[in-house]
PDB file of N, CA, C and O in Angstrom:
ATOM      1  N   UNK A   1     -22.897   1.636  10.042  1.00  0.00           N
ATOM      2  CA  UNK A   1     -22.260   2.478   9.061  1.00  0.00           C
ATOM      3  C   UNK A   1     -21.508   1.603   8.060  1.00  0.00           C
ATOM      4  O   UNK A   1     -20.758   0.713   8.461  1.00  0.00           O
ATOM      5  N   UNK A   2     -21.698   1.842   6.781  1.00  0.00           N
ATOM      6  CA  UNK A   2     -21.053   1.045   5.739  1.00  0.00           C
ATOM      7  C   UNK A   2     -19.573   1.387   5.640  1.00  0.00           C
ATOM      8  O   UNK A   2     -19.175   2.539   5.812  1.00  0.00           O
ATOM      9  N   UNK A   3     -18.761   0.365   5.360  1.00  0.00           N
ATOM     10  CA  UNK A   3     -17.329   0.578   5.208  1.00  0.00           C
ATOM     11  C   UNK A   3     -17.048   1.333   3.915  1.00  0.00           C
ATOM     12  O   UNK A   3     -17.646   1.047   2.877  1.00  0.00           O
ATOM     13  N   UNK A   4     -16.136   2.296   3.982  1.00  0.00           N
ATOM     14  CA  UNK A   4     -15.781   3.070   2.797  1.00  0.00           C
ATOM     15  C   UNK A   4     -14.935   2.229   1.857  1.00  0.00           C
ATOM     16  O   UNK A   4     -14.168   1.371   2.295  1.00  0.00           O
ATOM     17  N   UNK A   5     -15.079   2.479   0.569  1.00  0.00           N
ATOM     18  CA  UNK A   5     -14.287   1.827  -0.459  1.00  0.00           C
ATOM     19  C   UNK A   5     -13.458   2.887  -1.156  1.00  0.00           C
ATOM     20  O   UNK A   5     -13.776   4.075  -1.098  1.00  0.00           O
ATOM     21  N   UNK A   6     -12.384   2.451  -1.821  1.00  0.00           N
ATOM     22  CA  UNK A   6     -11.532   3.396  -2.547  1.00  0.00           C
ATOM     23  C   UNK A   6     -12.333   4.178  -3.572  1.00  0.00           C
ATOM     24  O   UNK A   6     -12.049   5.353  -3.806  1.00  0.00           O
ATOM     25  N   UNK A   7     -13.328   3.553  -4.189  1.00  0.00           N
ATOM     26  CA  UNK A   7     -14.137   4.249  -5.193  1.00  0.00           C
ATOM     27  C   UNK A   7     -14.975   5.363  -4.570  1.00  0.00           C
ATOM     28  O   UNK A   7     -15.428   6.265  -5.275  1.00  0.00           O
ATOM     29  N   UNK A   8     -15.186   5.308  -3.240  1.00  0.00           N
ATOM     30  CA  UNK A   8     -15.920   6.355  -2.530  1.00  0.00           C
ATOM     31  C   UNK A   8     -14.996   7.504  -2.128  1.00  0.00           C
ATOM     32  O   UNK A   8     -15.455   8.525  -1.617  1.00  0.00           O
ATOM     33  N   UNK A   9     -13.718   7.336  -2.358  1.00  0.00           N
ATOM     34  CA  UNK A   9     -12.708   8.256  -1.850  1.00  0.00           C
ATOM     35  C   UNK A   9     -11.745   8.640  -2.984  1.00  0.00           C
ATOM     36  O   UNK A   9     -10.552   8.349  -2.891  1.00  0.00           O
ATOM     37  N   UNK A  10     -12.233   9.285  -4.050  1.00  0.00           N
ATOM     38  CA  UNK A  10     -11.337   9.611  -5.167  1.00  0.00           C
ATOM     39  C   UNK A  10     -10.272  10.620  -4.749  1.00  0.00           C
ATOM     40  O   UNK A  10     -10.533  11.528  -3.959  1.00  0.00           O
ATOM     41  N   UNK A  11      -9.088  10.450  -5.283  1.00  0.00           N
ATOM     42  CA  UNK A  11      -7.980  11.352  -4.993  1.00  0.00           C
ATOM     43  C   UNK A  11      -7.542  11.974  -6.310  1.00  0.00           C
ATOM     44  O   UNK A  11      -7.101  11.276  -7.223  1.00  0.00           O
ATOM     45  N   UNK A  12      -7.665  13.279  -6.399  1.00  0.00           N
ATOM     46  CA  UNK A  12      -7.256  13.996  -7.608  1.00  0.00           C
ATOM     47  C   UNK A  12      -6.151  14.970  -7.226  1.00  0.00           C
ATOM     48  O   UNK A  12      -6.392  15.967  -6.546  1.00  0.00           O
ATOM     49  N   UNK A  13      -4.933  14.666  -7.672  1.00  0.00           N
ATOM     50  CA  UNK A  13      -3.781  15.514  -7.401  1.00  0.00           C
ATOM     51  C   UNK A  13      -3.002  15.682  -8.698  1.00  0.00           C
ATOM     52  O   UNK A  13      -3.006  14.805  -9.561  1.00  0.00           O
ATOM     53  N   UNK A  14      -2.342  16.812  -8.816  1.00  0.00           N
ATOM     54  CA  UNK A  14      -1.459  17.015  -9.960  1.00  0.00           C
ATOM     55  C   UNK A  14      -0.207  16.162  -9.755  1.00  0.00           C
ATOM     56  O   UNK A  14       0.068  15.689  -8.652  1.00  0.00           O
ATOM     57  N   UNK A  15       0.536  15.979 -10.833  1.00  0.00           N
ATOM     58  CA  UNK A  15       1.777  15.229 -10.740  1.00  0.00           C
ATOM     59  C   UNK A  15       2.712  15.868  -9.707  1.00  0.00           C
ATOM     60  O   UNK A  15       3.370  15.165  -8.941  1.00  0.00           O
ATOM     61  N   UNK A  16       2.762  17.175  -9.692  1.00  0.00           N
ATOM     62  CA  UNK A  16       3.609  17.899  -8.734  1.00  0.00           C
ATOM     63  C   UNK A  16       3.172  17.614  -7.294  1.00  0.00           C
ATOM     64  O   UNK A  16       4.010  17.405  -6.417  1.00  0.00           O
ATOM     65  N   UNK A  17       1.853  17.607  -7.057  1.00  0.00           N
ATOM     66  CA  UNK A  17       1.341  17.310  -5.708  1.00  0.00           C
ATOM     67  C   UNK A  17       1.697  15.886  -5.293  1.00  0.00           C
ATOM     68  O   UNK A  17       2.085  15.653  -4.148  1.00  0.00           O
ATOM     69  N   UNK A  18       1.566  14.923  -6.226  1.00  0.00           N
ATOM     70  CA  UNK A  18       1.934  13.537  -5.910  1.00  0.00           C
ATOM     71  C   UNK A  18       3.409  13.456  -5.543  1.00  0.00           C
ATOM     72  O   UNK A  18       3.770  12.771  -4.586  1.00  0.00           O
ATOM     73  N   UNK A  19       4.262  14.143  -6.288  1.00  0.00           N
ATOM     74  CA  UNK A  19       5.701  14.101  -6.020  1.00  0.00           C
ATOM     75  C   UNK A  19       6.043  14.703  -4.660  1.00  0.00           C
ATOM     76  O   UNK A  19       6.993  14.267  -4.010  1.00  0.00           O
ATOM     77  N   UNK A  20       5.281  15.695  -4.230  1.00  0.00           N
ATOM     78  CA  UNK A  20       5.492  16.300  -2.909  1.00  0.00           C
ATOM     79  C   UNK A  20       4.997  15.382  -1.797  1.00  0.00           C
ATOM     80  O   UNK A  20       5.573  15.354  -0.710  1.00  0.00           O
ATOM     81  N   UNK A  21       3.940  14.637  -2.065  1.00  0.00           N
ATOM     82  CA  UNK A  21       3.298  13.783  -1.067  1.00  0.00           C
ATOM     83  C   UNK A  21       4.014  12.453  -0.867  1.00  0.00           C
ATOM     84  O   UNK A  21       4.110  11.964   0.259  1.00  0.00           O
ATOM     85  N   UNK A  22       4.514  11.866  -1.946  1.00  0.00           N
ATOM     86  CA  UNK A  22       5.095  10.522  -1.915  1.00  0.00           C
ATOM     87  C   UNK A  22       6.618  10.570  -1.959  1.00  0.00           C
ATOM     88  O   UNK A  22       7.206  11.506  -2.500  1.00  0.00           O
ATOM     89  N   UNK A  23       7.245   9.552  -1.385  1.00  0.00           N
ATOM     90  CA  UNK A  23       8.693   9.404  -1.543  1.00  0.00           C
ATOM     91  C   UNK A  23       8.961   9.023  -3.002  1.00  0.00           C
ATOM     92  O   UNK A  23       8.039   8.603  -3.701  1.00  0.00           O
ATOM     93  N   UNK A  24      10.196   9.160  -3.473  1.00  0.00           N
ATOM     94  CA  UNK A  24      10.490   8.763  -4.854  1.00  0.00           C
ATOM     95  C   UNK A  24      10.108   7.308  -5.143  1.00  0.00           C
ATOM     96  O   UNK A  24       9.581   7.014  -6.216  1.00  0.00           O
ATOM     97  N   UNK A  25      10.367   6.400  -4.203  1.00  0.00           N
ATOM     98  CA  UNK A  25      10.012   4.991  -4.407  1.00  0.00           C
ATOM     99  C   UNK A  25       8.491   4.806  -4.441  1.00  0.00           C
ATOM    100  O   UNK A  25       7.978   4.079  -5.291  1.00  0.00           O
ATOM    101  N   UNK A  26       7.770   5.455  -3.527  1.00  0.00           N
ATOM    102  CA  UNK A  26       6.309   5.368  -3.530  1.00  0.00           C
ATOM    103  C   UNK A  26       5.756   5.919  -4.844  1.00  0.00           C
ATOM    104  O   UNK A  26       4.840   5.339  -5.428  1.00  0.00           O
ATOM    105  N   UNK A  27       6.307   7.025  -5.300  1.00  0.00           N
ATOM    106  CA  UNK A  27       5.842   7.623  -6.556  1.00  0.00           C
ATOM    107  C   UNK A  27       6.045   6.647  -7.717  1.00  0.00           C
ATOM    108  O   UNK A  27       5.146   6.452  -8.536  1.00  0.00           O
ATOM    109  N   UNK A  28       7.223   6.042  -7.782  1.00  0.00           N
ATOM    110  CA  UNK A  28       7.515   5.092  -8.870  1.00  0.00           C
ATOM    111  C   UNK A  28       6.539   3.922  -8.848  1.00  0.00           C
ATOM    112  O   UNK A  28       6.044   3.506  -9.896  1.00  0.00           O
ATOM    113  N   UNK A  29       6.261   3.388  -7.659  1.00  0.00           N
ATOM    114  CA  UNK A  29       5.368   2.229  -7.554  1.00  0.00           C
ATOM    115  C   UNK A  29       3.904   2.621  -7.787  1.00  0.00           C
ATOM    116  O   UNK A  29       3.199   1.967  -8.555  1.00  0.00           O
ATOM    117  N   UNK A  30       3.453   3.686  -7.124  1.00  0.00           N
ATOM    118  CA  UNK A  30       2.032   4.047  -7.189  1.00  0.00           C
ATOM    119  C   UNK A  30       1.633   4.801  -8.451  1.00  0.00           C
ATOM    120  O   UNK A  30       0.522   4.616  -8.948  1.00  0.00           O
ATOM    121  N   UNK A  31       2.500   5.632  -8.972  1.00  0.00           N
ATOM    122  CA  UNK A  31       2.123   6.482 -10.110  1.00  0.00           C
ATOM    123  C   UNK A  31       2.686   6.005 -11.447  1.00  0.00           C
ATOM    124  O   UNK A  31       2.140   6.327 -12.502  1.00  0.00           O
ATOM    125  N   UNK A  32       3.780   5.235 -11.404  1.00  0.00           N
ATOM    126  CA  UNK A  32       4.403   4.776 -12.640  1.00  0.00           C
ATOM    127  C   UNK A  32       4.302   3.262 -12.802  1.00  0.00           C
ATOM    128  O   UNK A  32       4.960   2.684 -13.668  1.00  0.00           O
ATOM    129  N   UNK A  33       3.483   2.619 -11.976  1.00  0.00           N
ATOM    130  CA  UNK A  33       3.233   1.174 -12.056  1.00  0.00           C
ATOM    131  C   UNK A  33       4.511   0.359 -11.875  1.00  0.00           C
ATOM    132  O   UNK A  33       4.650  -0.723 -12.445  1.00  0.00           O
ATOM    133  N   UNK A  34       5.447   0.886 -11.074  1.00  0.00           N
ATOM    134  CA  UNK A  34       6.683   0.162 -10.794  1.00  0.00           C
ATOM    135  C   UNK A  34       6.459  -0.903  -9.738  1.00  0.00           C
ATOM    136  O   UNK A  34       5.339  -1.095  -9.263  1.00  0.00           O
ATOM    137  N   UNK A  35       7.515  -1.585  -9.378  1.00  0.00           N
ATOM    138  CA  UNK A  35       7.454  -2.581  -8.316  1.00  0.00           C
ATOM    139  C   UNK A  35       8.769  -2.579  -7.564  1.00  0.00           C
ATOM    140  O   UNK A  35       9.799  -2.160  -8.093  1.00  0.00           O
ATOM    141  N   UNK A  36       8.731  -3.047  -6.338  1.00  0.00           N
ATOM    142  CA  UNK A  36       9.945  -3.203  -5.550  1.00  0.00           C
ATOM    143  C   UNK A  36      10.604  -4.512  -5.975  1.00  0.00           C
ATOM    144  O   UNK A  36       9.931  -5.441  -6.420  1.00  0.00           O
ATOM    145  N   UNK A  37      11.910  -4.573  -5.834  1.00  0.00           N
ATOM    146  CA  UNK A  37      12.583  -5.852  -6.069  1.00  0.00           C
ATOM    147  C   UNK A  37      12.164  -6.816  -4.973  1.00  0.00           C
ATOM    148  O   UNK A  37      11.993  -6.424  -3.819  1.00  0.00           O
ATOM    149  N   UNK A  38      12.001  -8.071  -5.338  1.00  0.00           N
ATOM    150  CA  UNK A  38      11.619  -9.103  -4.364  1.00  0.00           C
ATOM    151  C   UNK A  38      12.593  -9.112  -3.197  1.00  0.00           C
ATOM    152  O   UNK A  38      13.807  -9.041  -3.387  1.00  0.00           O
ATOM    153  N   UNK A  39      12.051  -9.199  -1.987  1.00  0.00           N
ATOM    154  CA  UNK A  39      12.853  -9.302  -0.780  1.00  0.00           C
ATOM    155  C   UNK A  39      13.368  -7.984  -0.237  1.00  0.00           C
ATOM    156  O   UNK A  39      14.092  -7.979   0.759  1.00  0.00           O
ATOM    157  N   UNK A  40      13.015  -6.852  -0.863  1.00  0.00           N
ATOM    158  CA  UNK A  40      13.552  -5.567  -0.413  1.00  0.00           C
ATOM    159  C   UNK A  40      12.567  -4.734   0.392  1.00  0.00           C
ATOM    160  O   UNK A  40      12.961  -3.713   0.957  1.00  0.00           O
ATOM    161  N   UNK A  41      11.316  -5.127   0.463  1.00  0.00           N
ATOM    162  CA  UNK A  41      10.319  -4.316   1.162  1.00  0.00           C
ATOM    163  C   UNK A  41      10.507  -4.388   2.665  1.00  0.00           C
ATOM    164  O   UNK A  41      10.637  -5.478   3.223  1.00  0.00           O
ATOM    165  N   UNK A  42      10.523  -3.221   3.339  1.00  0.00           N
ATOM    166  CA  UNK A  42      10.589  -3.243   4.799  1.00  0.00           C
ATOM    167  C   UNK A  42       9.346  -3.885   5.414  1.00  0.00           C
ATOM    168  O   UNK A  42       9.371  -4.279   6.580  1.00  0.00           O
ATOM    169  N   UNK A  43       8.272  -3.993   4.655  1.00  0.00           N
ATOM    170  CA  UNK A  43       7.054  -4.630   5.165  1.00  0.00           C
ATOM    171  C   UNK A  43       7.223  -6.131   5.350  1.00  0.00           C
ATOM    172  O   UNK A  43       6.438  -6.756   6.063  1.00  0.00           O
ATOM    173  N   UNK A  44       8.235  -6.719   4.721  1.00  0.00           N
ATOM    174  CA  UNK A  44       8.481  -8.154   4.919  1.00  0.00           C
ATOM    175  C   UNK A  44       8.749  -8.468   6.387  1.00  0.00           C
ATOM    176  O   UNK A  44       8.334  -9.514   6.886  1.00  0.00           O
ATOM    177  N   UNK A  45       9.436  -7.571   7.075  1.00  0.00           N
ATOM    178  CA  UNK A  45       9.799  -7.796   8.482  1.00  0.00           C
ATOM    179  C   UNK A  45       8.816  -7.145   9.452  1.00  0.00           C
ATOM    180  O   UNK A  45       8.998  -7.240  10.666  1.00  0.00           O
ATOM    181  N   UNK A  46       7.793  -6.497   8.944  1.00  0.00           N
ATOM    182  CA  UNK A  46       6.818  -5.801   9.798  1.00  0.00           C
ATOM    183  C   UNK A  46       5.983  -6.807  10.577  1.00  0.00           C
ATOM    184  O   UNK A  46       5.355  -7.690   9.994  1.00  0.00           O
ATOM    185  N   UNK A  47       5.981  -6.667  11.903  1.00  0.00           N
ATOM    186  CA  UNK A  47       5.252  -7.611  12.771  1.00  0.00           C
ATOM    187  C   UNK A  47       4.190  -6.935  13.629  1.00  0.00           C
ATOM    188  O   UNK A  47       3.454  -7.615  14.344  1.00  0.00           O
ATOM    189  N   UNK A  48       4.095  -5.598  13.569  1.00  0.00           N
ATOM    190  CA  UNK A  48       3.107  -4.915  14.406  1.00  0.00           C
ATOM    191  C   UNK A  48       1.693  -5.243  13.943  1.00  0.00           C
ATOM    192  O   UNK A  48       1.460  -5.519  12.766  1.00  0.00           O
ATOM    193  N   UNK A  49       0.746  -5.208  14.890  1.00  0.00           N
ATOM    194  CA  UNK A  49      -0.656  -5.445  14.577  1.00  0.00           C
ATOM    195  C   UNK A  49      -1.296  -4.144  14.126  1.00  0.00           C
ATOM    196  O   UNK A  49      -0.970  -3.069  14.630  1.00  0.00           O
ATOM    197  N   UNK A  50      -2.210  -4.251  13.171  1.00  0.00           N
ATOM    198  CA  UNK A  50      -2.922  -3.067  12.709  1.00  0.00           C
ATOM    199  C   UNK A  50      -3.357  -3.191  11.267  1.00  0.00           C
ATOM    200  O   UNK A  50      -3.370  -4.277  10.686  1.00  0.00           O
ATOM    201  N   UNK A  51      -3.709  -2.064  10.713  1.00  0.00           N
ATOM    202  CA  UNK A  51      -4.205  -1.991   9.341  1.00  0.00           C
ATOM    203  C   UNK A  51      -3.155  -1.299   8.479  1.00  0.00           C
ATOM    204  O   UNK A  51      -2.636  -0.246   8.851  1.00  0.00           O
ATOM    205  N   UNK A  52      -2.845  -1.887   7.337  1.00  0.00           N
ATOM    206  CA  UNK A  52      -1.952  -1.275   6.368  1.00  0.00           C
ATOM    207  C   UNK A  52      -2.783  -0.331   5.499  1.00  0.00           C
ATOM    208  O   UNK A  52      -3.830  -0.717   4.979  1.00  0.00           O
ATOM    209  N   UNK A  53      -2.312   0.899   5.346  1.00  0.00           N
ATOM    210  CA  UNK A  53      -3.036   1.920   4.582  1.00  0.00           C
ATOM    211  C   UNK A  53      -2.332   2.213   3.264  1.00  0.00           C
ATOM    212  O   UNK A  53      -1.121   2.028   3.142  1.00  0.00           O
ATOM    213  N   UNK A  54      -3.088   2.666   2.294  1.00  0.00           N
ATOM    214  CA  UNK A  54      -2.546   3.085   1.012  1.00  0.00           C
ATOM    215  C   UNK A  54      -1.729   4.365   1.215  1.00  0.00           C
ATOM    216  O   UNK A  54      -2.207   5.307   1.848  1.00  0.00           O
ATOM    217  N   UNK A  55      -0.509   4.406   0.686  1.00  0.00           N
ATOM    218  CA  UNK A  55       0.341   5.595   0.808  1.00  0.00           C
ATOM    219  C   UNK A  55      -0.202   6.758  -0.015  1.00  0.00           C
ATOM    220  O   UNK A  55       0.135   7.912   0.247  1.00  0.00           O
ATOM    221  N   UNK A  56      -1.037   6.463  -1.004  1.00  0.00           N
ATOM    222  CA  UNK A  56      -1.572   7.510  -1.853  1.00  0.00           C
ATOM    223  C   UNK A  56      -2.827   8.171  -1.306  1.00  0.00           C
ATOM    224  O   UNK A  56      -2.941   9.397  -1.318  1.00  0.00           O
ATOM    225  N   UNK A  57      -3.772   7.363  -0.825  1.00  0.00           N
ATOM    226  CA  UNK A  57      -5.058   7.921  -0.406  1.00  0.00           C
ATOM    227  C   UNK A  57      -5.372   7.722   1.076  1.00  0.00           C
ATOM    228  O   UNK A  57      -6.304   8.334   1.599  1.00  0.00           O
ATOM    229  N   UNK A  58      -4.604   6.875   1.753  1.00  0.00           N
ATOM    230  CA  UNK A  58      -4.830   6.645   3.174  1.00  0.00           C
ATOM    231  C   UNK A  58      -5.928   5.653   3.494  1.00  0.00           C
ATOM    232  O   UNK A  58      -6.222   5.418   4.666  1.00  0.00           O
ATOM    233  N   UNK A  59      -6.541   5.064   2.476  1.00  0.00           N
ATOM    234  CA  UNK A  59      -7.603   4.083   2.719  1.00  0.00           C
ATOM    235  C   UNK A  59      -7.004   2.757   3.191  1.00  0.00           C
ATOM    236  O   UNK A  59      -5.877   2.426   2.823  1.00  0.00           O
ATOM    237  N   UNK A  60      -7.748   1.992   4.006  1.00  0.00           N
ATOM    238  CA  UNK A  60      -7.271   0.690   4.481  1.00  0.00           C
ATOM    239  C   UNK A  60      -7.074  -0.285   3.317  1.00  0.00           C
ATOM    240  O   UNK A  60      -7.895  -0.354   2.403  1.00  0.00           O
ATOM    241  N   UNK A  61      -5.977  -1.033   3.369  1.00  0.00           N
ATOM    242  CA  UNK A  61      -5.702  -2.043   2.345  1.00  0.00           C
ATOM    243  C   UNK A  61      -5.766  -3.457   2.893  1.00  0.00           C
ATOM    244  O   UNK A  61      -6.487  -4.304   2.367  1.00  0.00           O
ATOM    245  N   UNK A  62      -4.990  -3.713   3.978  1.00  0.00           N
ATOM    246  CA  UNK A  62      -4.892  -5.058   4.520  1.00  0.00           C
ATOM    247  C   UNK A  62      -4.815  -4.997   6.030  1.00  0.00           C
ATOM    248  O   UNK A  62      -4.328  -4.020   6.598  1.00  0.00           O
ATOM    249  N   UNK A  63      -5.297  -6.044   6.678  1.00  0.00           N
ATOM    250  CA  UNK A  63      -5.191  -6.197   8.120  1.00  0.00           C
ATOM    251  C   UNK A  63      -3.965  -7.060   8.403  1.00  0.00           C
ATOM    252  O   UNK A  63      -3.756  -8.072   7.735  1.00  0.00           O
ATOM    253  N   UNK A  64      -3.158  -6.673   9.380  1.00  0.00           N
ATOM    254  CA  UNK A  64      -1.933  -7.425   9.693  1.00  0.00           C
ATOM    255  C   UNK A  64      -2.216  -8.885  10.035  1.00  0.00           C
ATOM    256  O   UNK A  64      -1.349  -9.739   9.853  1.00  0.00           O
ATOM    257  N   UNK A  65      -3.404  -9.180  10.523  1.00  0.00           N
ATOM    258  CA  UNK A  65      -3.726 -10.571  10.880  1.00  0.00           C
ATOM    259  C   UNK A  65      -3.854 -11.466   9.645  1.00  0.00           C
ATOM    260  O   UNK A  65      -3.884 -12.691   9.768  1.00  0.00           O
ATOM    261  N   UNK A  66      -3.930 -10.862   8.459  1.00  0.00           N
ATOM    262  CA  UNK A  66      -4.053 -11.662   7.233  1.00  0.00           C
ATOM    263  C   UNK A  66      -2.728 -11.779   6.483  1.00  0.00           C
ATOM    264  O   UNK A  66      -2.691 -12.308   5.372  1.00  0.00           O
ATOM    265  N   UNK A  67      -1.639 -11.288   7.082  1.00  0.00           N
ATOM    266  CA  UNK A  67      -0.324 -11.365   6.438  1.00  0.00           C
ATOM    267  C   UNK A  67       0.191 -12.796   6.534  1.00  0.00           C
ATOM    268  O   UNK A  67       0.055 -13.445   7.572  1.00  0.00           O
ATOM    269  N   UNK A  68       0.789 -13.287   5.438  1.00  0.00           N
ATOM    270  CA  UNK A  68       1.360 -14.627   5.445  1.00  0.00           C
ATOM    271  C   UNK A  68       2.615 -14.658   4.580  1.00  0.00           C
ATOM    272  O   UNK A  68       2.826 -13.781   3.743  1.00  0.00           O
ATOM    273  N   UNK A  69       3.437 -15.669   4.790  1.00  0.00           N
ATOM    274  CA  UNK A  69       4.670 -15.833   4.026  1.00  0.00           C
ATOM    275  C   UNK A  69       4.368 -16.650   2.772  1.00  0.00           C
ATOM    276  O   UNK A  69       4.133 -17.857   2.847  1.00  0.00           O
ATOM    277  N   UNK A  70       4.377 -15.983   1.625  1.00  0.00           N
ATOM    278  CA  UNK A  70       4.054 -16.651   0.371  1.00  0.00           C
ATOM    279  C   UNK A  70       5.283 -17.226  -0.313  1.00  0.00           C
ATOM    280  O   UNK A  70       5.167 -18.037  -1.231  1.00  0.00           O
ATOM    281  N   UNK A  71       6.478 -16.800   0.140  1.00  0.00           N
ATOM    282  CA  UNK A  71       7.698 -17.241  -0.512  1.00  0.00           C
ATOM    283  C   UNK A  71       8.001 -16.470  -1.789  1.00  0.00           C
ATOM    284  O   UNK A  71       8.932 -16.807  -2.520  1.00  0.00           O
ATOM    285  N   UNK A  72       7.205 -15.425  -2.056  1.00  0.00           N
ATOM    286  CA  UNK A  72       7.364 -14.654  -3.290  1.00  0.00           C
ATOM    287  C   UNK A  72       8.397 -13.542  -3.165  1.00  0.00           C
ATOM    288  O   UNK A  72       8.870 -13.026  -4.178  1.00  0.00           O
ATOM    289  N   UNK A  73       8.756 -13.162  -1.932  1.00  0.00           N
ATOM    290  CA  UNK A  73       9.667 -12.047  -1.725  1.00  0.00           C
ATOM    291  C   UNK A  73       8.946 -10.737  -1.473  1.00  0.00           C
ATOM    292  O   UNK A  73       9.587  -9.718  -1.219  1.00  0.00           O
ATOM    293  N   UNK A  74       7.629 -10.749  -1.540  1.00  0.00           N
ATOM    294  CA  UNK A  74       6.822  -9.562  -1.252  1.00  0.00           C
ATOM    295  C   UNK A  74       5.867  -9.887  -0.101  1.00  0.00           C
ATOM    296  O   UNK A  74       5.466 -11.039   0.066  1.00  0.00           O
ATOM    297  N   UNK A  75       5.505  -8.884   0.686  1.00  0.00           N
ATOM    298  CA  UNK A  75       4.519  -9.144   1.740  1.00  0.00           C
ATOM    299  C   UNK A  75       3.206  -9.611   1.091  1.00  0.00           C
ATOM    300  O   UNK A  75       2.776  -9.059   0.078  1.00  0.00           O
ATOM    301  N   UNK A  76       2.595 -10.608   1.672  1.00  0.00           N
ATOM    302  CA  UNK A  76       1.352 -11.140   1.124  1.00  0.00           C
ATOM    303  C   UNK A  76       0.251 -11.107   2.166  1.00  0.00           C
ATOM    304  O   UNK A  76       0.488 -11.323   3.355  1.00  0.00           O
ATOM    305  N   UNK A  77      -0.954 -10.833   1.700  1.00  0.00           N
ATOM    306  CA  UNK A  77      -2.106 -10.699   2.582  1.00  0.00           C
ATOM    307  C   UNK A  77      -3.321 -11.343   1.927  1.00  0.00           C
ATOM    308  O   UNK A  77      -3.366 -11.504   0.707  1.00  0.00           O
ATOM    309  N   UNK A  78      -4.312 -11.713   2.749  1.00  0.00           N
ATOM    310  CA  UNK A  78      -5.601 -12.156   2.240  1.00  0.00           C
ATOM    311  C   UNK A  78      -6.651 -11.647   3.181  1.00  0.00           C
ATOM    312  O   UNK A  78      -6.296 -11.394   4.332  1.00  0.00           O
ATOM    313  N   UNK A  79      -7.848 -11.473   2.846  1.00  0.00           N
ATOM    314  CA  UNK A  79      -8.252 -10.901   1.562  1.00  0.00           C
ATOM    315  C   UNK A  79      -8.006  -9.404   1.594  1.00  0.00           C
ATOM    316  O   UNK A  79      -7.845  -8.842   2.678  1.00  0.00           O
ATOM    317  N   UNK A  80      -7.972  -8.736   0.448  1.00  0.00           N
ATOM    318  CA  UNK A  80      -7.865  -7.272   0.500  1.00  0.00           C
ATOM    319  C   UNK A  80      -9.102  -6.704   1.158  1.00  0.00           C
ATOM    320  O   UNK A  80     -10.164  -7.326   1.119  1.00  0.00           O
ATOM    321  N   UNK A  81      -8.987  -5.532   1.762  1.00  0.00           N
ATOM    322  CA  UNK A  81     -10.105  -4.880   2.442  1.00  0.00           C
ATOM    323  C   UNK A  81     -11.047  -4.271   1.449  1.00  0.00           C
ATOM    324  O   UNK A  81     -12.053  -3.676   1.837  1.00  0.00           O
TER     325      UNK A  81
END
């Protein structure tokens, strides 16, 4: 079975639906092209094994085994899924 891609999984929601689905911070980052301040993401300290999913569509983004410390202040991964 072929792995699904984000382009195979379009998400069409109204602005109101997005606001109901996402936290205010998620909405700002995902819908308004915002960013978190460096060093503030709770994912920096995340150590559990698994797959990181998109908060908007639920598709896989990164595998925890590819997380590394880039020194940038944001969680870093290679390669994207």
